[in-house]
C-alpha positions as CSV (number, residue, x, y, z in Angstrom):
1,M,61.9,2.0,-88.8
2,T,63.4,-1.0,-87.0
3,E,61.7,-3.6,-84.9
4,N,63.1,-2.1,-81.6
5,E,61.9,1.4,-82.6
6,K,58.5,-0.1,-83.4
7,L,58.4,-1.9,-80.1
8,D,59.5,1.3,-78.2
9,L,56.7,3.2,-79.9
10,I,54.2,0.6,-79.0
11,L,55.5,0.5,-75.4
12,T,55.2,4.3,-75.2
13,K,51.7,4.2,-76.5
14,L,50.8,1.5,-74.0
15,E,52.3,3.6,-71.2
16,K,50.2,6.5,-72.3
17,L,47.1,4.3,-72.3
18,D,47.9,3.1,-68.8
19,K,48.2,6.7,-67.7
20,I,44.9,7.6,-69.4
21,E,43.2,4.6,-67.7
22,S,44.7,5.7,-64.3
23,D,43.5,9.3,-64.9
24,M,40.0,7.9,-65.9
25,Q,39.9,5.9,-62.7
26,I,40.8,9.0,-60.6
27,M,38.1,10.9,-62.4
28,K,35.5,8.2,-61.8
29,N,36.3,8.3,-58.0
30,E,36.0,12.1,-58.0
31,I,32.7,11.9,-59.8
32,L,31.5,9.3,-57.3
33,G,32.5,11.6,-54.5
34,I,30.7,14.6,-56.1
35,T,27.6,12.4,-56.6
36,N,27.6,11.5,-52.9
37,E,28.0,15.2,-51.9
38,I,25.1,16.1,-54.2
39,Q,22.9,13.4,-52.6
40,E,23.8,14.8,-49.1
41,L,22.9,18.3,-50.3
42,K,19.5,17.1,-51.7
43,Q,18.7,15.6,-48.3
44,K,19.6,18.8,-46.5
45,V,17.5,20.9,-48.9
46,T,14.6,18.5,-48.4
47,S,15.0,18.9,-44.6
48,L,15.1,22.7,-44.9
49,E,12.0,22.7,-47.1
50,L,10.1,20.6,-44.5
51,H,11.3,23.0,-41.7
52,I,10.2,26.0,-43.7
53,E,6.8,24.5,-44.5
54,N,6.1,23.1,-41.0
55,A,7.7,25.7,-38.6
56,T,8.6,29.0,-40.3
57,D,5.4,29.4,-42.3
58,K,3.2,28.8,-39.2
59,N,5.3,31.3,-37.2
60,I,5.0,33.9,-39.9
61,Q,1.2,33.4,-40.0
62,L,1.1,33.8,-36.2
63,L,3.1,37.0,-36.4
64,A,0.9,38.4,-39.2
65,E,-2.2,37.7,-37.1
66,N,-0.7,39.4,-34.1
67,F,0.4,42.3,-36.2
68,V,-3.2,42.9,-37.3
69,E,-4.3,43.0,-33.7
70,L,-1.5,45.4,-32.7
71,T,-2.3,47.6,-35.7
72,K,-5.9,47.8,-34.5
73,K,-4.8,48.8,-31.0
74,L,-2.4,51.4,-32.4
75,N,-5.1,52.9,-34.5
76,Q,-7.3,53.2,-31.4
77,A,-4.4,54.9,-29.4
78,I,-3.5,57.4,-32.2
79,P,-6.5,59.7,-31.7
80,V,-5.6,60.0,-28.0
81,A,-2.0,60.8,-28.9
82,D,-3.2,63.4,-31.4
83,K,-5.4,65.1,-28.8
84,N,-2.4,65.1,-26.4
85,L,-0.3,66.8,-29.1
86,A,-3.0,69.4,-29.7
87,Y,-3.2,70.2,-26.0
88,E,0.5,70.4,-25.7
89,V,0.6,73.0,-28.5
90,K,-2.2,75.0,-26.9
91,V,-0.4,74.9,-23.5
92,N,2.8,76.1,-25.1
93,Y,1.0,79.0,-26.8
94,L,-0.7,79.9,-23.5
95,L,2.6,79.9,-21.6
96,E,4.1,82.2,-24.2
97,E,1.1,84.6,-23.9
98,V,1.3,84.5,-20.1
99,Q,5.1,85.3,-20.3
100,S,4.3,88.2,-22.7
101,L,1.6,89.5,-20.4
102,K,3.9,89.3,-17.4
103,E,6.5,91.4,-19.2
104,E,3.9,94.0,-20.2
105,L,2.6,94.2,-16.7
106,A,6.2,94.6,-15.3
107,K,6.7,97.5,-17.8
108,L,3.5,99.1,-16.7
109,K,4.4,98.8,-13.1
110,N,7.8,100.4,-13.8
111,K,6.1,103.3,-15.6
112,I,3.6,103.9,-12.7
113,A,6.3,103.7,-10.0
């Protein structure tokens, strides 16, 4: 191998090293950017955690307390609704019976006349 070939080989290797260094610098910059984004995400998550703890949890507790009260009121109203349903069934039965009696009465009147 001649001196020129050796120098060309060394030059090629140095160019490759320069390219590797350049690529490494680009990677360092990208990693720095990712690190900054992760830090921003951490801050947002912390903010969300605080909001959930301070606002959402309290609102859920209020809703749960009101739900208990509404359930009690509904349970008090259900017996009244059950009685209304029973009366409705009875009235429907009586209406059918009256209709049947009207028809029988009309038949009897026709037989007599």
